[in-house]
C-alpha angles and dihedrals in degrees: 000000000000131000094264091054093047093048091061088076100026124097116234118254113260094230108051092169090070119089117249113250096204134057127260112261109253135152089266089054090063093045092053092043093054090047092052090054092053094046091047090055099049093038090052092052093046095050094045090054096044101039101022124251099278098047089043093051090046095049094046090048093053094047090045091053092049093049092049090050089056091047094049092045094051113100093217143003112303116181102221093042093050097045094045088058091048091050091052093046086053093051095044094040091055090050092049092054093043093049090058091054106033099029102036100023095237111159117244091240091058094046091047091054091045094050090045089054089047091051091048090051092052090049091048091050093045093049094044090053102038107019090227139071094193117137087213089071097061096119101111133066093244095049090048090051090054090046094056093042086055093048092052091048092050092053093049091047093046092050093051092045092050093050090046092058097038100041113016094038090039095229094134127227100281097046088044091054092048090049092054092045086059093045094051089064090061097076091047092051092044088053091050092054091041097245089124127034120230097264095050093045091051096053093043089054091043091058091048094054090069100062089035096058094035094052094053092043091051088049090056098042108039124084123273092248088061091051098263136115094253096230091138130249092251099056092041091051092050092049092049092045090052093050090047090051093052092047094046089048090054091049090051092049099045098029088213090153094057119098110259094238092050092044090058094047098046119091 
């Protein structure tokens, strides 16, 4: 699903003179998004083991807050600012889901249901206030606030769902990743046959990128006795971060994820 496809079913923003605060949806958008989910998963595990759960959550929370301040203060979408915020949402969202299970003993099934309810509540509030859930309308502070609340909820939900299938349901990380790779094709196919509109298909796929990327990253990072390749969460995190940095650098240089009309208007 690309921006052009989603826009077929998305209402235009009321204030077209304002700059968009989010990227256009391209194939590279989905690639970077999946990479950030994997990096967030392994980085969260690495930091929790090295620093301890409480310091790791505190550090991630501070960096997340700083990255969101930069994002909200920016006048328009800037690749490195936006994707830094997404990476930190991924790290912190993973920790939030893990704290519920490891720290409080809440089963993954319960946390998955709770995060799904939270996401539904955010969507309901967003639609009630703005009458749209389109990412092409993120041109006001309130809509941007709803957007990032949605992103955080999707990361927490995806983390819990991925752990539910891999751990609670005993599928393992690789089979879980393969299952989510198959599931993520469903929204695209549903959009093609017009069962889902572009906005619904986008958000469904967006949720599924989280367990998809996290399952494969866990498979690469965890030890062999846990069903992984044993590469280590630290090295996997660094490699994924390096690839993300290169791709985001390409996006910043080419501005391929900026709307054509805005690309022409920007200095």
